[in-house]
KOLLO-433326 format. One record per residue: residue number from 0; residue in one letter; chain; x, y, z of N, C-alpha, C, O in turn. Coordinates in steps of 0.02 Angstrom, whole numbers. Example, Ala and Ser with C-alpha at 12.3 -4.5 7.8 and 13.67 -1.06 7.14 Angstrom:
<recs>
n,res,chain,n.px,n.py,n.pz,ca.px,ca.py,ca.pz,c.px,c.py,c.pz,o.px,o.py,o.pz
0,a,A,660,-284,390,615,-225,390,660,-165,390,712,-166,423;
1,s,A,642,-112,354,684,-53,357,645,2,394,670,57,402;
</recs>
This chain:
<recs>
n,res,chain,n.px,n.py,n.pz,ca.px,ca.py,ca.pz,c.px,c.py,c.pz,o.px,o.py,o.pz
0,m,A,-1069,138,194,-1016,109,235,-948,125,203,-941,122,142;
1,t,A,-900,140,244,-834,157,220,-786,100,236,-785,74,292;
2,a,A,-747,81,187,-695,31,197,-628,64,181,-620,95,128;
3,i,A,-581,56,226,-514,84,217,-465,26,219,-461,-10,269;
4,r,A,-427,17,165,-378,-37,163,-308,-6,154,-296,33,108;
5,v,A,-263,-23,200,-195,3,198,-148,-55,183,-149,-106,218;
6,t,A,-107,-47,131,-59,-98,111,10,-68,107,21,-17,74;
7,k,A,58,-100,141,127,-76,138,156,-95,70,154,-153,49;
8,i,A,184,-45,36,215,-56,-30,290,-68,-21,318,-114,-49;
9,s,A,320,-25,20,391,-30,36,402,9,100,355,37,127;
10,e,A,463,10,124,477,45,187,456,118,182,482,155,141;
11,g,A,408,137,223,385,206,225,334,225,172,315,284,168;
12,k,A,312,178,130,263,192,77,204,145,82,213,84,88;
13,y,A,145,174,79,83,135,87,32,155,35,26,213,16;
14,e,A,-5,105,12,-62,118,-32,-124,114,12,-133,67,51;
15,v,A,-167,164,4,-229,166,42,-287,169,-7,-290,213,-50;
16,i,A,-333,122,0,-393,120,-41,-451,138,5,-461,107,57;
17,v,A,-490,189,-15,-549,209,23,-610,195,-20,-620,227,-72;
18,a,A,-650,147,1,-709,127,-37,-770,159,-5,-791,142,50;
19,m,A,-798,206,-42,-860,239,-22,-904,239,-85,-900,193,-126;
20,q,A,-945,290,-93,-984,296,-154,-936,298,-214,-949,267,-266;
21,t,A,-882,335,-206,-827,336,-254,-766,307,-220,-749,328,-165;
22,t,A,-733,259,-252,-673,229,-223,-612,270,-245,-606,289,-303;
23,t,A,-568,284,-197,-508,322,-211,-447,283,-189,-450,240,-145;
24,k,A,-390,299,-221,-326,267,-204,-276,322,-188,-273,373,-222;
25,h,A,-238,310,-136,-190,360,-111,-123,327,-97,-120,270,-76;
26,l,A,-70,365,-110,-2,343,-92,20,386,-33,24,447,-39;
27,v,A,34,353,23,51,390,84,121,371,107,138,312,110;
28,m,A,160,421,122,227,411,148,226,424,224,192,470,247;
29,l,A,263,383,260,266,389,333,337,374,355,361,318,349;
30,s,A,371,424,382,439,413,407,436,377,474,387,383,511;
31,h,A,488,340,488,492,304,551,489,352,611,456,337,661;
32,d,A,524,408,606,525,456,661,456,484,676,436,490,734;
33,y,A,419,501,623,352,528,633,305,474,660,262,488,703;
34,y,A,312,414,636,273,358,663,285,351,738,238,345,777;
35,q,A,348,353,759,365,347,830,336,405,870,311,396,926;
36,e,A,341,465,843,316,525,877,241,519,890,217,537,945;
37,l,A,203,495,841,131,491,849,108,430,889,62,435,929;
38,s,A,140,374,877,112,311,904,152,280,961,126,240,999;
39,r,A,215,299,967,260,267,1016,258,191,1010,266,155,1059;
40,s,A,246,167,949,242,96,932,185,59,966,186,-2,971;
41,y,A,134,95,990,76,63,1021,34,27,969,1,-23,985;
42,v,A,35,51,907,-4,20,853,42,13,793,96,44,790;
43,s,A,21,-27,745,61,-35,684,57,29,641,13,71,651;
44,e,A,103,34,595,103,91,549,38,91,509,9,144,498;
45,e,A,15,32,488,-47,28,449,-107,53,490,-150,88,463;
46,k,A,-109,36,554,-164,59,597,-161,134,606,-213,167,606;
47,l,A,-102,162,614,-94,235,620,-120,269,557,-156,319,561;
48,i,A,-103,243,499,-126,272,436,-201,266,430,-235,313,409;
49,k,A,-229,209,448,-301,200,445,-336,250,491,-385,281,471;
50,k,A,-313,258,552,-342,306,598,-335,377,571,-380,419,582;
51,s,A,-281,391,537,-271,457,507,-322,469,452,-347,525,444;
52,f,A,-338,417,413,-389,425,362,-458,433,392,-499,470,366;
53,i,A,-472,399,447,-536,408,481,-541,481,503,-594,512,496;
54,f,A,-487,508,531,-485,578,550,-500,623,490,-542,668,495;
55,l,A,-468,610,434,-479,651,374,-550,646,349,-581,696,330;
56,l,A,-577,586,348,-644,575,322,-699,606,366,-755,616,343;
57,e,A,-682,621,428,-729,658,471,-731,732,451,-775,769,474;
58,r,A,-684,754,410,-678,824,392,-687,838,318,-703,895,299;
59,e,A,-678,788,276,-685,798,203,-699,731,169,-688,678,198;
60,s,A,-723,735,109,-738,673,72,-673,641,47,-621,673,43;
61,n,A,-677,577,32,-618,542,9,-593,570,-58,-533,566,-72;
62,t,A,-636,599,-97,-614,628,-162,-575,693,-152,-542,716,-198;
63,m,A,-580,722,-92,-543,784,-78,-473,769,-48,-431,814,-46;
64,i,A,-462,709,-26,-397,691,3,-346,684,-52,-359,654,-104;
65,l,A,-287,712,-42,-234,710,-92,-219,638,-113,-224,592,-73;
66,e,A,-202,629,-176,-185,563,-202,-118,538,-177,-107,478,-170;
67,r,A,-73,585,-162,-5,568,-141,17,619,-89,17,679,-103;
68,f,A,36,596,-29,58,643,22,96,608,77,91,547,87;
69,d,A,134,648,114,168,625,174,120,636,232,90,689,238;
70,l,A,112,586,275,64,590,330,74,653,372,26,680,399;
71,q,A,135,676,377,151,733,419,116,797,396,107,842,437;
72,i,A,98,803,333,67,865,309,-6,873,332,-34,928,325;
73,i,A,-36,820,358,-106,827,381,-111,884,432,-159,922,432;
74,g,A,-61,889,476,-61,942,526,-58,1012,497,-78,1060,529;
75,d,A,-32,1019,435,-31,1084,402,-101,1107,385,-116,1166,386;
76,y,A,-144,1060,369,-214,1074,350,-260,1074,411,-308,1112,415;
77,f,A,-245,1030,459,-287,1021,518,-241,1022,579,-216,969,599;
78,p,A,-231,1080,610,-183,1087,665,-197,1041,725,-152,1025,763;
79,e,A,-259,1019,733,-276,976,789,-258,902,777,-266,861,822;
80,f,A,-234,886,717,-222,816,698,-179,778,747,-200,726,773;
81,e,A,-119,802,761,-72,763,803,-100,750,872,-96,694,898;
82,e,A,-129,801,903,-156,792,970,-214,741,970,-217,698,1014;
83,k,A,-258,746,921,-315,699,919,-292,628,905,-319,581,934;
84,i,A,-243,619,860,-219,551,845,-183,522,906,-195,464,923;
85,k,A,-141,560,937,-106,535,997,-156,514,1051,-147,462,1082;
86,r,A,-208,554,1061,-259,537,1112,-297,474,1093,-312,433,1136;
87,s,A,-311,466,1028,-350,408,1006,-309,344,1011,-338,289,1012;
88,l,A,-243,349,1013,-200,290,1015,-179,272,1086,-154,217,1098;
89,s,A,-189,317,1134,-165,303,1202,-216,264,1242,-203,248,1300;
</recs>
């Protein structure tokens, strides 16, 4: 079973703990503009980040996810990211 916990540290900065066989910790940055572009405020920033981690975990293990990154770079690795996230939130 996978548990994903997202905690806001400060404006635009979040700590994400992914508990699986190996627990990992990640620092994720999310700009307000990118949050609006993806979610149109339909969900909280924390929910957007959690859904983004679910997306990532469908493609790689939690130990392969960068320890520190801006949410926007996921699309650099997985071009389908934005479209799939937007669809999952609508």
